[in-house]
C-alpha positions as CSV (number, residue, x, y, z in Angstrom):
1,M,0.0,0.0,0.0
2,T,1.5,3.4,-1.0
3,H,1.4,6.5,1.1
4,N,-1.3,7.9,-1.3
5,D,-3.4,4.8,-0.7
6,V,-3.2,5.4,3.0
7,T,-4.3,9.0,2.8
8,L,-7.1,8.2,0.4
9,A,-8.4,5.6,2.7
10,V,-9.1,8.2,5.4
11,G,-10.8,10.6,2.9
12,L,-7.8,12.9,2.2
13,S,-7.9,13.7,-1.5
14,P,-4.8,14.5,-3.5
15,S,-6.0,18.0,-4.2
16,E,-5.9,18.7,-0.4
17,L,-2.3,17.5,-0.1
18,D,-0.5,19.1,-3.0
19,E,-0.8,22.9,-2.7
20,G,0.2,23.7,0.9
21,D,3.4,25.2,2.2
22,L,4.0,22.6,4.9
23,A,5.7,19.5,3.6
24,V,4.8,16.3,5.4
25,V,7.1,13.3,5.1
26,S,6.8,9.8,6.4
27,P,9.5,8.7,8.8
28,I,9.2,5.2,7.2
29,D,11.2,6.3,4.1
30,G,11.5,10.1,4.3
31,K,9.2,10.4,1.3
32,L,6.7,13.2,0.8
33,I,3.1,12.3,1.8
34,G,1.7,15.7,1.1
35,R,1.8,19.5,1.4
36,V,-0.8,21.1,3.6
37,V,-2.0,24.6,4.0
38,M,-0.9,26.4,7.2
39,Q,-3.0,29.0,8.9
40,T,-1.7,32.5,9.6
41,P,-1.9,34.2,13.0
42,Q,-4.9,36.2,11.6
43,E,-6.7,33.0,10.7
44,A,-5.9,31.6,14.1
45,A,-7.6,34.6,15.7
46,E,-10.6,34.0,13.4
47,M,-10.8,30.4,14.5
48,I,-10.8,31.5,18.2
49,A,-13.7,33.9,17.5
50,K,-15.6,31.0,15.8
51,G,-14.9,28.8,18.8
52,V,-16.2,31.4,21.2
53,E,-19.4,31.6,19.2
54,A,-19.8,27.8,19.1
55,F,-19.3,27.7,22.9
56,G,-22.2,30.1,23.3
57,S,-24.7,27.6,21.9
58,W,-23.0,24.3,22.8
59,R,-23.0,25.0,26.6
60,D,-26.8,25.2,26.5
61,V,-27.1,21.7,25.0
62,P,-27.9,19.3,27.8
63,A,-24.9,17.3,28.9
64,P,-26.4,13.9,28.1
65,R,-27.2,15.1,24.6
66,R,-23.5,16.3,24.3
67,G,-22.7,12.7,25.4
68,E,-24.8,11.4,22.6
69,F,-22.7,13.4,20.1
70,V,-19.5,11.9,21.5
71,R,-21.1,8.4,21.3
72,L,-21.7,8.9,17.6
73,L,-18.1,10.1,17.2
74,G,-16.9,6.9,18.9
75,N,-19.0,4.8,16.5
76,E,-17.5,6.5,13.5
77,L,-14.0,6.0,14.8
78,R,-14.9,2.3,15.1
79,E,-15.8,2.2,11.5
80,Q,-12.6,3.9,10.4
81,K,-10.2,2.4,13.0
82,E,-8.0,0.4,10.7
83,A,-7.6,3.2,8.1
84,L,-6.8,5.8,10.6
85,A,-4.4,3.6,12.4
86,R,-2.5,3.0,9.2
87,L,-2.2,6.7,8.7
88,V,-0.9,7.1,12.3
89,S,1.8,4.5,11.5
90,T,2.6,6.1,8.2
91,E,2.9,9.6,9.5
92,C,4.5,9.1,12.9
93,G,6.3,5.8,12.5
94,K,4.9,3.7,15.3
95,I,4.1,0.1,14.4
96,F,0.6,-0.7,13.1
97,Q,-0.4,-2.6,16.3
98,E,0.4,0.5,18.3
99,G,-1.5,2.6,15.7
100,L,-4.5,0.4,16.3
101,G,-4.1,0.8,20.0
102,E,-4.0,4.5,19.7
103,V,-7.3,4.7,17.8
104,Q,-8.8,2.3,20.3
105,E,-7.8,4.8,23.0
106,M,-9.9,7.4,21.1
107,I,-12.9,5.0,21.1
108,D,-12.4,4.2,24.8
109,I,-12.4,7.8,25.8
110,C,-15.5,8.4,23.8
111,D,-17.2,5.6,25.8
112,F,-15.9,7.1,29.0
113,A,-17.2,10.6,28.1
114,V,-20.6,9.2,27.2
115,G,-21.0,7.9,30.8
116,L,-19.5,11.0,32.2
117,S,-22.2,13.1,30.5
118,R,-24.7,11.9,33.2
119,Q,-22.2,12.1,36.1
120,L,-20.9,15.7,36.2
121,Y,-21.6,15.6,39.9
122,G,-21.3,18.5,42.4
123,L,-21.4,18.2,46.1
124,T,-24.1,19.3,48.6
125,M,-23.1,20.4,52.0
126,P,-24.8,21.5,55.2
127,S,-24.9,25.2,56.0
128,E,-24.3,26.5,59.5
129,R,-27.1,29.0,58.9
130,P,-30.7,27.9,59.4
131,G,-32.9,27.9,56.3
132,H,-29.9,27.7,54.0
133,N,-28.6,25.1,51.6
134,M,-25.1,24.9,50.1
135,R,-24.0,23.1,47.0
136,E,-21.4,23.3,44.2
137,L,-22.0,23.4,40.5
138,W,-19.6,22.8,37.6
139,Q,-19.9,25.1,34.6
140,P,-18.4,25.0,31.1
141,M,-15.4,27.4,30.6
142,G,-15.2,28.3,26.9
143,V,-12.7,27.5,24.2
144,C,-10.2,24.7,24.9
145,G,-7.0,24.8,23.0
146,V,-5.3,21.4,22.5
147,I,-1.6,21.2,21.5
148,T,-0.4,17.7,20.7
149,A,2.9,16.1,20.0
150,F,3.9,13.8,17.1
151,N,4.2,10.6,19.0
152,F,0.5,10.3,19.9
153,P,-1.0,12.3,17.0
154,V,-4.7,11.4,17.7
155,A,-5.3,9.8,21.1
156,V,-4.2,12.9,23.1
157,W,-6.6,15.1,21.2
158,A,-9.4,12.7,22.0
159,W,-8.5,12.6,25.7
160,N,-8.9,16.3,25.8
161,A,-11.6,17.0,23.2
162,C,-14.1,14.3,24.3
163,L,-14.0,15.6,27.9
164,A,-14.0,19.2,26.9
165,M,-17.0,18.8,24.6
166,V,-19.0,16.7,26.9
167,T,-18.5,19.3,29.6
168,G,-19.8,22.0,27.3
169,N,-16.7,23.5,25.7
170,S,-15.5,24.1,22.1
171,V,-12.1,22.9,20.9
172,I,-9.3,24.1,18.8
173,W,-6.6,21.6,18.0
174,K,-3.0,22.5,17.0
175,P,-1.3,19.3,16.1
176,S,2.4,18.8,15.7
177,E,3.8,20.1,12.4
178,K,5.2,16.6,11.9
179,T,1.8,15.0,12.0
180,P,-0.9,17.3,10.6
181,L,-2.5,14.7,8.3
182,T,-3.9,12.6,11.1
183,A,-5.5,15.7,12.5
184,L,-7.1,16.6,9.2
185,A,-8.3,13.0,8.9
186,V,-9.9,13.1,12.4
187,Q,-11.5,16.4,11.6
188,K,-13.2,14.8,8.6
189,I,-14.5,12.1,10.8
190,F,-15.7,14.7,13.3
191,N,-17.4,16.8,10.5
192,K,-19.3,13.7,9.3
193,V,-20.8,13.3,12.7
194,A,-21.4,17.0,13.3
195,N,-23.1,17.5,10.0
196,N,-25.8,15.0,11.1
197,F,-26.2,16.3,14.6
198,P,-28.5,19.3,14.7
199,E,-27.2,20.9,17.9
200,A,-23.5,20.8,16.9
201,P,-22.6,24.4,16.0
202,L,-20.0,25.4,13.4
203,G,-16.7,25.8,15.1
204,L,-17.3,23.2,17.8
205,A,-14.0,21.5,16.9
206,Q,-11.4,23.1,14.6
207,V,-7.9,22.2,13.5
208,L,-5.2,24.9,13.4
209,I,-2.3,23.9,11.2
210,G,0.4,26.4,11.9
211,D,3.8,27.3,13.1
212,G,4.8,28.9,16.4
213,A,3.3,32.2,15.5
214,A,-0.1,30.8,14.9
215,G,0.2,28.6,18.0
216,G,1.3,31.7,20.0
217,V,-2.0,33.4,19.2
218,L,-3.9,30.4,20.6
219,V,-1.8,30.4,23.8
220,A,-2.0,34.1,24.4
221,S,-5.6,34.7,23.6
222,P,-7.8,35.6,26.7
223,D,-10.7,34.1,24.7
224,V,-9.1,30.6,25.0
225,A,-10.1,29.5,28.5
226,I,-8.1,26.3,28.7
227,I,-4.8,25.3,27.1
228,S,-3.9,21.6,27.2
229,A,-0.3,21.3,25.9
230,T,1.6,18.0,25.4
231,G,5.3,18.1,24.4
232,S,8.7,18.8,25.7
233,T,9.6,20.5,29.0
234,D,11.1,23.3,26.9
235,M,7.7,23.7,25.2
236,G,6.0,23.8,28.6
237,R,8.4,26.5,29.8
238,A,7.5,28.6,26.9
239,V,3.7,28.0,27.0
240,G,3.1,28.0,30.7
241,P,4.1,31.5,31.7
242,V,2.1,33.0,28.8
243,V,-1.1,31.3,29.9
244,A,-0.3,32.0,33.6
245,A,0.2,35.7,32.8
246,R,-3.4,36.0,31.6
247,F,-4.7,33.7,34.4
248,G,-5.8,31.0,32.0
249,R,-6.3,27.4,32.9
250,I,-3.4,25.2,31.8
251,I,-2.9,21.4,31.6
252,L,0.7,20.5,30.9
253,E,1.8,17.0,29.9
254,L,5.6,17.2,29.4
255,G,8.7,15.1,29.7
256,G,9.2,11.7,31.4
257,N,12.4,9.9,32.6
258,N,10.6,6.8,33.7
259,A,12.3,4.0,35.8
260,M,11.7,0.4,36.7
261,I,13.0,-1.1,40.0
262,V,13.7,-4.8,39.8
263,T,14.0,-6.5,43.2
264,P,15.4,-9.9,44.2
265,S,11.9,-11.3,44.5
266,A,10.8,-10.2,41.0
267,D,9.5,-12.5,38.4
268,L,12.4,-11.9,35.9
269,D,10.5,-13.2,32.9
270,M,7.7,-10.8,33.5
271,A,10.1,-8.0,34.1
272,L,12.0,-8.8,30.9
273,R,8.8,-8.6,28.8
274,A,7.8,-5.4,30.4
275,I,11.2,-3.8,29.9
276,V,11.3,-4.6,26.2
277,F,7.9,-3.3,25.4
278,S,8.2,-0.2,27.5
279,A,11.7,0.7,26.3
280,V,11.4,0.0,22.5
281,G,7.7,0.6,21.9
282,T,7.2,3.6,19.5
283,A,11.0,3.4,19.1
284,G,11.4,4.9,22.6
285,Q,9.5,8.0,21.7
286,R,6.7,7.8,24.3
287,C,6.6,10.2,27.2
288,T,6.1,7.0,29.3
289,S,8.9,5.1,27.6
290,L,11.1,3.2,30.1
291,R,14.5,5.0,30.2
292,R,16.1,3.7,33.4
293,V,16.2,0.2,35.0
294,I,17.5,0.0,38.6
295,V,18.3,-3.6,39.3
296,H,19.3,-5.3,42.6
297,E,22.9,-6.5,42.4
298,S,21.8,-10.1,43.1
299,V,19.7,-10.4,39.9
300,Y,21.5,-7.9,37.7
301,D,23.6,-10.3,35.6
302,P,20.9,-12.8,34.7
303,L,18.4,-10.0,33.8
304,I,20.9,-8.0,31.7
305,D,22.1,-11.1,29.9
306,S,18.4,-12.0,29.0
307,L,17.7,-8.4,28.0
308,K,20.6,-8.3,25.6
309,K,19.5,-11.5,24.0
310,A,15.9,-10.1,23.6
311,Y,17.2,-6.9,22.1
312,A,19.3,-8.9,19.6
313,S,16.2,-10.7,18.4
314,L,14.1,-7.5,17.8
315,K,12.9,-7.1,14.2
316,I,13.4,-3.5,13.0
317,G,11.8,-2.2,9.9
318,S,8.7,-0.6,8.3
319,P,6.0,-0.1,10.9
320,L,3.4,-1.4,8.4
321,D,5.1,-4.8,8.4
322,D,3.2,-7.0,10.9
323,S,6.3,-8.8,12.0
324,V,8.2,-5.7,13.0
325,L,8.4,-4.5,16.6
326,V,10.6,-1.4,16.2
327,G,9.8,1.3,13.6
328,P,11.8,4.4,12.7
329,L,12.7,7.5,14.7
330,I,10.7,10.5,13.6
331,G,13.6,12.0,11.8
332,E,17.3,12.8,11.4
333,S,17.4,15.2,14.3
334,S,16.2,12.5,16.7
335,F,18.9,10.2,15.5
336,K,21.6,12.8,16.0
337,R,20.4,13.4,19.6
338,M,20.5,9.7,20.3
339,E,24.0,9.5,18.9
340,S,25.2,12.4,21.0
341,A,23.6,11.0,24.2
342,L,25.4,7.6,23.6
343,I,28.7,9.3,23.1
344,T,28.2,11.3,26.3
345,A,27.1,8.2,28.3
346,S,30.2,6.4,27.2
347,G,32.3,9.3,28.3
348,E,30.6,9.2,31.7
349,G,31.6,5.5,32.2
350,G,28.8,3.7,30.4
351,T,29.1,0.5,28.4
352,V,27.0,0.8,25.3
353,C,25.3,-2.2,23.6
354,G,23.5,-1.3,20.4
355,G,22.4,2.1,19.3
356,K,23.7,2.1,15.7
357,R,21.8,3.1,12.7
358,V,20.4,0.2,10.6
359,L,18.6,-0.2,7.2
360,A,20.3,2.9,5.9
361,E,20.7,1.3,2.4
362,E,17.1,0.3,2.2
363,Y,15.8,3.5,3.7
364,P,18.4,6.2,3.1
365,D,16.0,8.9,4.3
366,G,14.5,6.8,7.1
367,Y,16.2,6.7,10.5
368,Y,16.1,3.2,12.0
369,V,18.2,2.3,15.0
370,M,19.1,-0.7,17.0
371,P,17.7,0.1,20.5
372,A,20.6,0.7,23.0
373,I,21.3,-0.8,26.4
374,V,23.8,1.3,28.4
375,E,25.2,-0.1,31.6
376,M,26.0,2.8,33.8
377,P,28.2,3.1,37.0
378,G,25.6,5.4,38.5
379,Q,23.0,8.0,37.7
380,T,25.1,10.6,35.8
381,D,24.0,13.8,34.1
382,I,23.1,12.1,30.9
383,V,21.0,9.5,32.7
384,R,19.0,12.3,34.3
385,L,18.4,13.9,30.9
386,E,15.4,12.6,28.9
387,T,16.5,11.6,25.4
388,F,13.5,10.9,23.2
389,A,15.0,7.7,21.7
390,P,15.3,4.0,22.5
391,I,18.1,4.3,25.1
392,L,17.8,2.2,28.2
393,Y,20.2,3.0,31.1
394,V,20.7,0.2,33.6
395,M,22.2,0.5,37.1
396,K,22.7,-1.6,40.2
397,Y,21.4,-1.0,43.7
398,V,21.9,-2.6,47.1
399,T,19.1,-1.3,49.4
400,F,15.5,-0.7,48.3
401,E,15.5,2.8,49.8
402,E,18.5,3.5,47.6
403,A,16.6,2.3,44.5
404,V,13.7,4.6,45.3
405,A,16.0,7.5,45.8
406,L,17.6,6.9,42.5
407,Q,14.3,6.7,40.7
408,N,13.1,10.0,42.2
409,D,16.4,11.8,41.6
410,V,15.4,13.2,38.2
411,S,13.6,16.4,37.3
412,Q,10.6,14.6,35.7
413,G,7.9,12.7,37.5
414,L,5.6,11.0,35.0
415,S,5.6,7.2,35.3
416,S,7.3,4.6,37.4
417,C,7.1,0.9,38.4
418,V,8.5,-1.8,40.6
419,F,8.8,-5.5,40.0
420,S,8.6,-7.3,43.3
421,N,6.7,-10.0,45.1
422,N,7.6,-8.5,48.5
423,V,4.6,-6.7,49.9
424,R,6.8,-4.5,52.1
425,E,8.7,-3.3,49.1
426,T,5.6,-2.7,46.9
427,E,3.7,-0.8,49.6
428,Y,6.8,1.3,50.4
429,F,7.0,2.1,46.7
430,L,3.3,3.3,46.8
431,S,3.7,5.2,50.1
432,Q,4.5,8.9,50.7
433,R,8.1,7.8,50.9
434,G,8.0,6.0,47.6
435,S,7.6,7.0,44.0
436,D,7.1,10.7,43.4
437,C,5.5,10.2,40.0
438,G,1.9,10.7,38.8
439,I,1.8,7.0,37.8
440,A,3.2,4.3,40.0
441,N,2.8,0.6,38.9
442,V,3.5,-2.7,40.5
443,N,4.6,-5.7,38.3
444,I,3.7,-3.8,35.1
445,G,5.8,-1.4,33.0
446,P,5.5,2.3,33.0
447,S,4.1,2.5,29.5
448,G,0.6,1.7,28.2
449,A,-1.8,3.6,30.6
450,E,-5.5,2.9,30.4
451,I,-8.0,5.7,29.9
452,G,-9.9,5.1,33.1
453,G,-7.2,6.6,35.3
454,A,-6.1,10.3,35.2
455,F,-2.9,10.6,33.2
456,G,-0.1,13.0,34.1
457,G,2.9,13.6,36.3
458,E,4.7,15.9,38.7
459,K,7.7,18.1,38.8
460,E,8.9,19.0,35.3
461,T,6.2,16.8,33.8
462,G,3.9,19.7,34.4
463,G,1.4,18.5,37.0
464,G,-1.6,18.2,34.6
465,R,-4.1,15.4,34.3
466,E,-6.0,14.2,31.3
467,S,-8.3,11.3,30.4
468,G,-10.1,9.4,33.1
469,S,-11.0,9.6,36.8
470,D,-12.0,13.2,37.7
471,A,-9.8,14.9,35.0
472,W,-13.0,16.3,33.6
473,K,-12.9,19.0,36.3
474,A,-9.9,20.6,34.5
475,Y,-12.3,21.6,31.8
476,M,-14.9,23.2,34.1
477,R,-15.2,26.0,36.6
478,R,-16.4,25.3,40.1
479,Q,-19.2,27.4,41.5
480,T,-20.1,27.4,45.2
481,V,-23.8,28.2,45.7
482,T,-25.7,29.1,48.9
483,V,-29.5,29.4,48.7
484,N,-31.4,31.1,51.5
485,Y,-35.0,29.8,51.6
486,S,-35.8,31.3,54.9
487,E,-37.3,34.7,55.8
488,E,-34.3,35.7,57.8
489,L,-30.7,36.8,56.9
490,P,-28.3,35.3,59.4
491,L,-24.6,35.8,58.8
492,A,-22.0,33.1,58.8
493,Q,-19.6,32.7,61.7
494,G,-22.4,34.1,64.0
495,I,-21.6,37.7,63.0
496,N,-24.1,40.3,64.3
497,F,-24.5,43.2,61.9
498,E,-27.7,45.1,62.6
499,V,-28.6,48.1,60.4
């Protein structure tokens, strides 16, 4: 199947992909997929105005009816799951099975949001004043700007958009400039549903294809009530202060330097399988990718020997080949960062296994690499730095407290895990003295979160939460209400103020 076949399957016609100024290439082979039109800052401002207008009517649609819209969107995604997943793989390079899983996440969050539409609960509470009732209400906020990264080009939009829409907001999506075609394909799916849903206003969901200037308009506009931004820590440092300066709501999902602790009681076969998927899935380009393994000295040698054998058997190649487990890096710059990190790690005392470029003759413009295992003498500066590539640093530990301290001794705080059959260790890991990450797993890797739980992390990961649990509250404003149904006007705290 050619790249043109893939784009046609999701309804993107050649005429849409041959006249724009943004060239989109596939990391599979570096070949051009299409050229898409980029919006100007002025057009971004016009989108925001349209989103504000859409919010004005959408917030008045009953929440269960908004849920019905999201249900229909989920059904349409089911119909187009395979075609969209193939485009995800073609445009961002993850293997087809992961592409299918990403679209399934979209479907799952639609299902979650449908149920949520009847569960936007507020509290009731007793008043200290006679003849008074107190309660809290949750109200829609306005336009929600969603900025997504290349590595999850559709699922992260759905995490945000489904919750934002079901809670009464409109959405403007700025995808990565590396993966705009998946966004345009999703918008076509969305439009198909919206065109047959009477209450859906024009501008309910829009796609902004643009550079930093257009994105800057979205971030800086006081008419954009919420910004949910996924990307690097550097991106978060740029976006966060701008939104904070105008007192906007911000949800940041930034870097991760995720670790696994492997204890003496661990099931090493399970740990091995979890390490391989978590470290090489999406070619190490997930925010939840496993980057550090902290292994007890008593099980270090057998685990690392098995890990090297497993890495040697990995099939690397086109992500559309069903037998492949590791696809390409997103591009040349990612490969160069990986090369540089491995050189630095070697200079800091590391022993590098793997990490070389492969398939260069078959794919001269595609950047495929052998995932790297780097045995380190300790947690050096390069280990503390997140490199968005399949580099796995491994280190030894003696005491469990030492292992937890090593895990936490990085600036990011997204995902973490421990492999142990010792309840004292696992409960310590989950205690206030344990993992400082937003995600803490036991006997499962750090990668592959389900939509039912709130997703996000601490420290330089940004502190935001998306997807399940009560993450919906990030898209609404809380309103505390007191109703006086008496004929008196008593004051709180027993204050006497007679006029």
